[in-house]
C-alpha positions in Angstrom: 46.7 13.3 -44.0 44.7 15.6 -43.3 44.2 18.1 -40.3 40.8 18.2 -39.5 41.5 21.2 -37.5 43.1 23.4 -40.0 42.4 26.8 -41.0 41.9 27.9 -44.4 43.4 31.3 -45.1 41.5 33.8 -47.2 43.3 37.1 -48.1 41.9 40.0 -45.7 42.1 43.9 -45.9 40.9 46.7 -44.0 39.2 49.3 -46.4 38.0 52.9 -45.9 36.9 54.7 -43.7 33.4 55.1 -44.7 30.8 57.5 -42.6 27.7 56.1 -41.3 24.6 57.7 -39.7 21.2 56.7 -39.0 19.1 55.1 -36.1 21.7 52.7 -35.0 25.3 54.3 -35.1 27.2 57.3 -36.1 30.3 56.6 -37.0 33.3 56.6 -39.2 34.8 53.3 -39.3 37.5 51.4 -42.0 35.8 47.4 -42.3 37.8 44.0 -43.0 36.9 42.2 -46.3 38.3 38.7 -46.9 38.1 37.8 -50.4 39.9 36.1 -53.2 38.7 38.8 -55.6 41.4 41.7 -55.3 39.7 44.1 -57.3 36.9 44.4 -54.5 39.0 45.9 -52.0 39.7 49.1 -54.0 36.1 49.0 -55.3 34.9 49.3 -51.8 37.2 51.8 -51.0 36.2 53.9 -53.6 32.1 54.0 -52.3 33.6 54.5 -48.9 35.5 57.4 -49.8 32.2 59.0 -51.3 30.6 58.4 -48.2 33.5 60.4 -46.1 32.8 63.4 -48.9 29.2 63.8 -47.6 28.0 65.0 -44.4 25.4 62.5 -43.3 27.8 59.5 -45.1 25.4 56.4 -45.8 22.0 56.9 -43.7 21.4 53.4 -42.5 18.0 53.0 -41.2 17.2 49.4 -39.0 13.5 48.5 -40.3 13.1 45.4 -38.3 14.9 42.5 -37.0 13.8 38.5 -36.2 15.0 35.2 -36.9 12.6 32.6 -38.1 12.2 28.9 -37.8 9.3 27.0 -39.3 8.1 23.6 -37.8 5.8 21.4 -39.7 3.1 19.1 -38.3 0.7 16.8 -40.0 -3.1 16.8 -39.3 -5.9 14.5 -39.9 -7.1 16.8 -42.7 -7.2 20.6 -43.7 -10.1 21.5 -41.2 -8.2 20.1 -38.3 -4.9 21.8 -39.4 -7.2 25.2 -39.3 -8.4 24.5 -36.1 -4.7 23.7 -34.8 -3.7 26.8 -36.3 -6.2 28.8 -34.3 -5.6 27.2 -31.3 -1.9 28.0 -31.7 -2.9 31.6 -32.4 -5.0 31.6 -29.4 -2.0 30.5 -27.2 0.5 33.2 -28.3 0.9 34.3 -24.5 1.8 30.8 -23.3 4.1 30.1 -26.1 5.9 33.1 -25.0 6.5 32.0 -21.7 7.8 28.7 -22.8 10.6 30.3 -24.8 11.3 32.7 -22.0 11.5 29.4 -19.5 14.1 27.4 -22.3 16.5 30.6 -23.4 17.8 33.5 -21.8 17.7 35.9 -24.5 15.2 34.4 -27.3 11.9 35.7 -27.2 8.7 34.9 -29.3 7.4 37.8 -31.1 5.1 36.1 -33.7 3.4 33.0 -35.2 2.6 32.6 -38.7 1.4 29.6 -40.4 0.5 28.4 -44.0 -1.9 25.2 -44.7 -1.4 22.8 -47.4 -3.5 19.6 -48.0 -3.4 18.4 -44.4 -0.2 20.0 -43.4 0.8 22.9 -41.3 3.9 25.1 -41.6 4.4 27.2 -38.4 6.5 29.8 -38.7 8.2 31.0 -35.4 9.7 34.5 -35.2 12.3 35.3 -32.5 14.2 38.1 -30.8 17.7 36.7 -30.4 20.0 39.4 -29.0 23.5 39.6 -30.4 23.5 36.2 -31.5 22.2 35.8 -35.2 19.7 32.9 -33.6 20.0 30.1 -36.2 20.3 27.5 -33.1 18.9 29.8 -31.0 15.7 29.7 -32.6 15.8 26.0 -33.4 16.1 25.1 -29.7 13.1 27.5 -28.8 11.3 26.1 -31.9 12.0 22.3 -30.6 10.5 23.0 -27.1 7.6 24.8 -28.7 6.7 21.7 -31.3 7.0 19.5 -28.4 4.2 21.6 -26.3 2.2 21.9 -29.1 2.1 18.1 -29.9 1.4 17.7 -26.2 -1.6 19.9 -26.0 -3.1 20.6 -29.6 -5.3 17.5 -30.4 -5.6 16.0 -34.3 -1.6 17.0 -35.0 1.5 14.9 -35.5 5.0 15.5 -36.0 6.4 16.7 -39.4 9.9 18.1 -38.9 11.8 20.7 -37.0 12.2 22.5 -40.4 9.6 22.6 -43.1 11.4 25.0 -45.2 8.9 27.7 -44.4 11.8 29.8 -42.6 13.6 29.9 -44.9 17.2 29.3 -44.2 20.2 29.8 -47.0 17.5 29.5 -49.8 16.5 32.3 -52.5 12.6 32.9 -51.7 10.3 35.5 -51.2 9.1 34.7 -48.1 12.2 36.1 -46.1 11.6 39.5 -47.8 8.1 40.0 -47.2 7.9 38.9 -44.0 11.4 39.1 -42.7 14.5 37.0 -41.2 17.5 38.7 -39.8 18.1 42.3 -39.9 16.0 44.5 -42.6 18.4 47.6 -43.2 17.7 50.4 -46.0 20.8 52.5 -46.7 21.1 55.9 -48.5 23.6 57.9 -49.8 23.1 61.7 -51.7 26.1 62.0 -53.9 27.0 65.8 -54.7 27.0 65.8 -58.5 30.7 66.9 -58.5 31.6 64.1 -56.5 29.7 61.9 -58.8 32.0 63.3 -62.0 35.3 63.7 -59.8 35.6 60.2 -58.1 33.0 58.4 -59.6 33.6 59.3 -63.1 29.9 59.5 -64.5 26.8 61.5 -63.8 23.4 60.4 -61.8 21.7 59.8 -65.2 23.9 57.6 -66.2 23.9 55.7 -63.0 19.9 55.6 -62.9 19.7 54.5 -66.4 22.3 51.8 -65.9 20.0 50.5 -62.9 16.9 50.4 -64.3 18.2 48.4 -67.1 20.9 46.2 -65.8 19.4 45.8 -62.1 15.6 45.9 -62.4 14.8 45.2 -66.1 17.7 42.5 -66.7 17.0 41.1 -63.2 13.1 40.6 -64.0 13.8 39.1 -67.5 16.4 37.0 -65.7 13.5 35.8 -63.2 15.2 36.8 -60.0 13.5 36.6 -56.7 12.8 40.0 -54.5 16.2 40.8 -56.0 17.3 43.7 -57.8 21.2 44.8 -57.6 24.3 44.2 -59.1 26.5 42.2 -56.9 25.6 42.6 -53.0 27.0 39.4 -52.3 30.3 39.9 -52.9 30.5 42.5 -50.5 28.4 40.5 -47.9 30.9 37.1 -48.3 33.7 39.3 -47.5 32.4 40.8 -44.6 30.9 37.7 -43.1 34.2 35.5 -43.3 35.6 38.6 -41.6 33.7 38.8 -39.0 32.9 35.1 -38.1 29.6 34.9 -39.9 27.7 31.8 -41.3 29.1 32.2 -45.4 25.7 30.5 -46.7 23.4 33.0 -45.5 24.9 35.2 -48.1 22.0 33.2 -50.3 19.3 35.2 -48.8 21.5 38.3 -47.6 22.4 39.2 -51.2 18.7 39.6 -51.9 17.8 43.0 -51.9 17.2 46.3 -54.1 19.4 48.9 -55.8 17.8 52.3 -56.4 19.3 55.3 -58.1 17.3 58.8 -58.5 18.7 61.7 -60.6 18.1 64.8 -57.9 19.1 67.9 -60.5 22.6 66.1 -61.1 23.0 64.9 -57.4 22.7 61.1 -57.2 20.3 59.6 -54.7 21.4 55.9 -54.1 20.0 53.0 -52.0 20.5 49.4 -51.3 17.7 47.8 -49.1 18.7 44.2 -47.5 15.9 42.8 -46.0 17.4 39.6 -44.9 20.9 40.7 -43.5 22.1 37.6 -41.1 24.6 38.8 -38.6 25.7 38.1 -35.2 28.5 39.1 -32.6 27.9 36.1 -30.5 28.4 32.4 -31.4 29.6 30.0 -33.7 32.7 31.4 -35.5 33.2 34.3 -33.3 36.0 32.7 -31.1 38.8 32.7 -33.3 41.4 35.5 -32.7 41.1 37.2 -36.1 37.4 37.7 -35.5 37.5 38.7 -32.1 40.0 41.6 -33.1 38.1 42.7 -36.1 34.8 42.9 -34.0 36.7 44.8 -31.7 38.2 47.1 -34.1 34.5 47.6 -35.3 32.8 48.5 -32.1 31.1 45.5 -31.7 32.3 44.1 -28.6 31.0 47.3 -26.5 29.2 47.2 -23.6 25.4 47.8 -24.9 22.1 46.4 -24.3 21.1 42.8 -25.9 21.3 43.1 -29.5 22.7 46.6 -29.6 26.2 45.4 -31.1 24.5 43.0 -33.5 22.7 46.0 -34.5 25.9 48.0 -35.3 27.4 45.3 -37.0 24.4 44.9 -39.1 24.5 48.4 -40.4 27.9 48.3 -41.1 27.5 45.2 -43.2 24.8 47.3 -45.2 27.2 50.2 -45.4 29.8 48.1 -46.9 27.2 46.7 -49.5 26.3 49.8 -51.0 29.9 51.5 -51.1 30.7 48.1 -53.8 27.5 48.7 -55.5 27.6 52.4 -55.8 31.3 51.6 -57.3 30.5 48.5 -59.4 27.7 50.6 -60.9 29.7 53.7 -61.9 32.4 51.8 -63.3 29.9 49.7 -65.3 28.8 53.0 -67.5 31.7 53.7 -68.8 33.0 51.1 -71.2 36.0 49.2 -70.7 36.7 50.6 -67.4 35.5 47.5 -65.2 37.9 44.7 -66.9 40.8 47.3 -67.3 40.5 48.0 -63.6 40.2 44.0 -63.3 43.3 43.5 -65.1 45.3 46.0 -63.7 44.7 44.9 -60.0 45.4 41.3 -60.6 48.2 42.1 -62.6 49.8 44.2 -59.7 48.9 41.5 -57.1 50.3 38.4 -59.2 53.9 41.1 -59.3 53.3 41.4 -55.7 53.1 37.9 -55.0 56.5 37.3 -57.1 58.4 39.6 -55.6 57.7 38.6 -52.0 
């Protein structure tokens, strides 16, 4: 007989500290990662060590933030759909007031549309405070859709979600229009740190990034994505902080850049679809509360401030793991030797326990 309230335990460790600066937070913090892939902990730890050996650490810039929900309506024909889209755009102010009336924190900040045949896809964009905003956006969209069906001629109900959002799917639109937090992380690593800690050179990392992340992903047909393993760090961080883990599907879409600057290594990870929150489902568990508090994401800040802090810490964690893996892959055999050794050590420790 199964327990409907059982909890699946995933091993978790704190790694770091790592150093972060930028337009959201200036801090030094350890980060929690819940994962079965034990080599991830020392790998991210190595990237974190590199950040501590630089003056600014990882410079994390929050570029944009919004949560989206796309509703679908059916029009009598394409011309009617176009007229409806123009009518809806003209009512933006009215619709913003509708949202204010149904939520304390949701704010309608944009409306976009797409017409296909006689179908009108309407993509609502919201600010959602400290919540990741899935439910908040859906609730607001439900109210907006009801208003539109009552007041816009020639349209009828299609669906509360038309997949033009796009939630938990790898698509181009999220990277183009934005969904979640858009964070750019940058790190300038001195050549001696590249050699001593990463055991490689800037030139080798740049060459591998071009050949593997950029060209290899292009040949594989990647969608607005060119990175080695963003998903590894995101999943570990999401599970440790009470996030909806399925959002790593779009969250792991992002681009890694590297430049050789006279021997120093400029390294950057851009994550345009980082969906995180500090309130809402998954946050009531004791270990999640403890982790968010330790990360400084339970402080008294303006609405949205804690979620923004969590986003830049998540993005910086991704950079640490991405940098360490690419450095390892510039050296023949290093990656596999590390995995074999670390996994053997973990098995030995469990037997000894």
